[in-house]
Structures are given as C-alpha cells and as structure tokens.
N, C-alpha and C positions, 0 to 999 in steps of 0.2 A: 463215360457214357457210351462211347463207341464200343468198348469191350463188352459192356452189359448188353448192348444191342446184338452183338454177334453171338453171345452166349444164349440169348433168348431165341434167336433163329435156330440154333442147334437143338434147343429144347423142343422145337416144333417138328423135328424130323419124324418122330413117331406118329404125329397127327397126319402128316403127308402120306406116310405109308398106309395108314388106315384108309384114307380116302382113295388111294390108287388101287388097293387090293379089294375094294368094294365090300369090306367086312360088315359095315353098318349100313342098313337101308333105312331111309328116313320116311316115316309116315307123316301125313299132314291132314289136318281137319280145320274147318272154319266153324266157329260158334257165334251165335247171335244173342248176346246177353242184353238185358234191358233193365237199367236202374230206374224204376218207376218213381222212386222218391225224388231223385234229382232230375228226372226226365232226360236221361242220357242213354242212347243206344250204343253199346260197347262191343263192336265186332272184334272178335279175338281169333287169332291164328295159333294153332297148337301143332308143334312138331315133336316127334317122338321116335325112338328106335322101334322098328317093326320087323316081324318075321314073315310078312306077307309074301306069298308066292309070286305076285305080279311084279313085272319089271318096272322100276321107277321111270318116270317120264318127266321131261322138262315142261314148264308152263308155256302154252302157246302164245306167240307174239309178246313175249316178256322182255322188257328192256334191260334186265339185269342178268349177270352171270351168277347163277346159284346152282346148288345141287339138285338133280332130279329127285322127285319124291313120289311116293305112292299115295294118291288121293284117297282118303278114308281107309288107309291101311289098317290091318288088324292091330290091336293094342298088344304091347309086350305082356309076358306072363308074370313078370316080377315088378317090384316097386323101384322107382328111380327118383333122384332128386329133381326138383322143379326150379327153373329160373324164369322169372318174369321180366319181360322187356318193355321199356318205355321209349318211344321214338322222340325225335326232336320236333321243334316247332314247325308246323306245316308239313310234316312228314306223313308217316303212316305205319301200320303194323308190319309191313313187309320191308321197310327200309333198313332194318338190321338183320335181314335174313342170313347174311354171311355169318353173323355171330351165332345165330340159331343152328346153322349147319354144323359149325365147329363143335358146339356144345353137345348136340345130339350124337355126333360121332364118338363122343367120349362118355356116353351113357346118361346124359341129362334129358329131361323133358323140358321144352321151352314154350312159353305162352306170351304172345305179344298182342297188345290191345290197340285199337284205333281210339285215340283220345277225342271225345266228342267235340266237334267244332274247331278242332286244331289240326286237321289233316289237309293234305294237298288238294283234295277234292271236296272239302267241306269246311269252309272258313267262316267262322263267326267271330267278330272282333272281340267281344267280351271274353271269349274262350282263349284268346291269345294273351289276355291281360290278367287272367285269374289262374295262375299255374297251380295253386293249392287244390284245384279240382282234380288234377291228375293223380296224385297219390290216392285219392278216394276212388278213382276209377280202378286203379290196380288192386286195392283192397277189396272192392266189390267183386271184381272178376275172380280174385283168388277165392273168395267165399263161394261163388257160384261153381267154380271148378271143383272144389272140395265137396260140394253138395251133390255133384254128378256121380252116381254110383259107379259107373264104368271108370271114370277118371280117378276116383278115390281109390280104386283097386290098384292103380299103377303108380301112384304118387306117394313118396315118403314124406309125410307131413312134418317130420322133424328135420328135413333137409331142403329148405326153401331159401332161395336167394333172389336178388333183383339186380338188373343192369339197365342203364339208360344212357342216352346220348343227348347232349346239349340241355334243353329244358327238361329232357328225360333224365339227365344227370342230376339236376335239382330234385326231380321227382323221387328218385331212389334215396337221396339223402334225407328228404322229408320223411320218407317211410322209415328211415333209420332213426329218426327223432330230431332232425334239425328243424329249428323254428325260425321262420322268416320274420324280419322286421320290415313291415311295409313302409313305415315312415322313412327308413334309411334308403330303401329301394326307390321310393318316389322322389326323394331329394336328389339321388344320383341321376335319375332320368332327366332332370332339369339342368344338369351341367352339360358343358360342351362335349365331354367324353361320353356322358350318358346318352345324350341325343344320338351320337354316332353309333353306339352299341345297340340302341333300340330301333334303329332304322334297318330292320331285317328285310332281306330280299323276299321272304315268303309272304309278307303282307305290307307292301309299300304304303306309306302314310298312316301306319297303324296308330301312332300317337294322336293323330288328328281326330280319331274316333273315341279317344279316351273319355270315359265318364267316371271321374274320380269317385263320385258318390256311390255308384253301382259297384265299382271295384272294391271300395272300402267295406261296403255292406257284405259283399261276398266273403271277404277276408274275415270279418268279425264273426260271421255265422259259420265259419269253417270249424269242424271238430278237430280234436287232436289227430294228427296225421300219422304218428308212429304206428307201425304194424308189427307187433311182437312175434308174429308167426314167421317173419322173414329174418334170417340170421346172418346174411352176408350181403354186402352192397358194393357194386362195381360201377363207378360213375365216369363216363367219358365226356370230356369237354363240358363239365357242368356249368350251366349259365346262372345268371342273376346272383352272382357271388356278392354283389354290392348290397344285397339285402341282409348281409351277415357282417356284423361289426364287433361282436363280443364272443369270447369262448363259451360263455354261459348259454348261448343259443344252441350249443351242441352238448349240453350236459346230459341229455337223454340218449345220446348216441353211445351205446355200449358194445355194439357188435363191430366186426372188422369192416373197414372201408378201404377200397383201392381206388385211387384217382389217376386218370389218364388224361393228358392234354396234348395239344399240337403246338409246337414252338411258334409257328407263324400264323396262329389262329387270329383272324381279324374280326370274327363274329362274336366270339367269347374270348377276348384276349386273356392270355394266361395270367398276367399280372393282377387283374381285377377279378379273376374267376378261379381257375383250378389251383393256382399257387396260393391264392388268398384263402380258399377253402382248406388247403393243406396246412397253412399257418395256424388256422383256428382249430383244426382237427389234428391235434398233436400226435395221435397214434395212427393216423392214416398213412398209407403208402402212396407215393407219387412217382409216376413215370411220364416223361415228356418225349413225344416223338420228335426227334431233332430236325434241324434244317428248315426247308421250305414247306413242311407239312402244314396244311390248312384245316379249317374247321370241317369241311364237307368230305374230307378224306375218309370219314367213318361211315359214309353212306355206302350202299351196295356198289359193287363194281359194275359199270354199265357196259353194254355190248358195243361193238365197233360203230354201229350206225348212230347210236345215241352220242357217243364220244365225238363223232364227226360233226354233230350239230353245234358243237362249241359251247354247250351249256356248262357254265362254270362249276356247278355242283358235281359234275361227273368228269371233270378234267383237272388233273393236278399239275403242279409244277413238274417239268420233265425230270427233275432229280428225285422225284418221289414215286415209289412203286406201291400203288394202293393195295394190290393183292398181297404183297409181302408184309405190309403194315397190318392188314387184317389178320393174317396168320400169326404175326407177332403178338398183337394185342389179344386176339382170340385165345392164343396159347396162355397168355397171362391170366385171362379170365378163367380158363379151364383149371389151371393150377391153383388159382385163388379159391375158387369154389370147392374144388376137391379137398383142399387143405382145411377149409373153414366150415364145410357142411359135413361134419362127421357124426 
C-alpha cells in the first residue's frame, strides 16, 4: 500500500508542473437551473479551460485555497469531456472545487450542482433523508447543460463522467445503476451502529425529524436513476452502503467504477460503506487513503484563518496532508476518466 502511494505521488508530477507553469487558465460561470416538475432550484457551477485574455483572480473573502479563475471567461474552441460533481450532505457545489481545478487543468469541463435543501446554507430535513432525489438533480442539470447551445458546442457528449463525495458518492453509484433497498437502510438506522452513523454533524437531531411515511412515498415515486449518458463513475467515501445487501442491486452497473475511502473515516466507516460497496461491486477498483485520514479530508483545503478556528471539518490529524491527498486522489480521478472516457 505504501509503495502504491509513492507511485501515485510520482504520477502527479506532471499535474504540478502544469499548475506552476500556468499553462491552463480556468474559466468559471454560474448557472441557475430550475426543475419545475420537482420544484427544485439547482444552482450549478461550471469550470472549463479558457483562452480568455484576462488575468485569473481569486474569489474575494473566500475561506478555501483554490485556483484563481476568470469569471465568465470565454469558452474553449474545441470539445472537451464533462465531469459532473455531487457534493456531500450539507455541503455545496463549491466544496469539491479542488477536484474541479485538477480536472480542468487536464482538459475536462466540470459541473457541480447545489442539491436542493441539502446544502450548508439551505437545510430541509426531508432532503437529508431522500438521497434518491440527488441523482435526479444531476440528470436534470446534465439535460439542461446539453440543451444550452453554447455549452453543447464545447462538450463531447460521448465522454461524460461523474464523481461524488459521501452521499454524493452514493449519488454517482445510483447514476451508474445501483438500486437502494430502503428497507435494509431503515433497519440499519435503528441499530446502535446505525444510529451512530446517522448522527451527522451537518444536521444534529436529524432522525428526530424523520417522517417515515413521507420518505417511503418519495422512494416509491422515484424513477429509475441510472443515466446511460454517463460512462464512468468515481465515488469518494460513498455513504449509505447499508442500503445494499445483494449483488443483484448492482446488476445494472455496466460501466467502470472507482471507489476511494479514508481508513479512519468515522462518518462513513469503511467497513459498512466503501469496502462493502467494493465487495458487492466485484469489478470496481478500491483505494483507501491510509492512516489517520478522516471523512472530511476530501473537502476543500481551508485558509489559515479558518483552520485556526478549530472547525473539525477543515483540520486533519497532524499526520495527514490534505493538499497531498487531494493531488493524489485528483490524479487518480484524472487517470481514471482519461482511461475510460475514450
């Protein structure tokens, strides 16, 4: 495992060189899509390579360390593969910007959506309990992106992938064809271990708000979630693995899947989540970040001021280098998508 880790870091040297030489400039735009049928406003951030003459600039008063971008920069003149990003519970479209940066520098276009009612600044209890709404968000946004005449000119429709973190990891697996068993998941949430896993910091006391009838109705009325337009799936610390108990729940998963976990994850423990998914998805690839790596390691790297606040989500064990892990896992994602989106 240690040898593989070192080899992966060596693989990332070309990425670092590209960043330092400034060969790729990142353009950034915000889109405001509205799914009127499900009554969900889906704000979406899109990053892309740009040849804009303006100098990239950092976001003002931004708490995270990310690449400067050109706001509303000109679109590229050629088509590029598209990667869709799904954030974790109570996160937001910007929380995986580190991955977007790495992907754009390697020629990808990246789109990240705010999942309605499940973001840090917009919390609706039922939206934390109905994760099958999220794949529908991604599919809706993908449709809107491809309907946009300008975006359609720069996206290679045959080369579309998806990546997600935590419940966003489940989201991309559902898009791949994984079918959740709500009864299994509900039964797990009533066990001692399940109660611990569902006590998420992003929404204290969430289970006290649980309306089982409303959740079940939402699940029953959910359509098939597999999206055949997406051809490769990269899931980081995928959650709610307890809702999958049989291999046949993955019989519709035909495309490549890459799973990444954190060895010391206490929010989505590897035993009941990423390793469990890997056991049921026999053809998937699994990589575990070793040591004291925790769940929130995969959020953006915070600036010094935010780190000093002591917020657990932005402070890792001293033995863990968040920046190095981001480059490692980002490099894996780049290689995975380049290999499988051909």
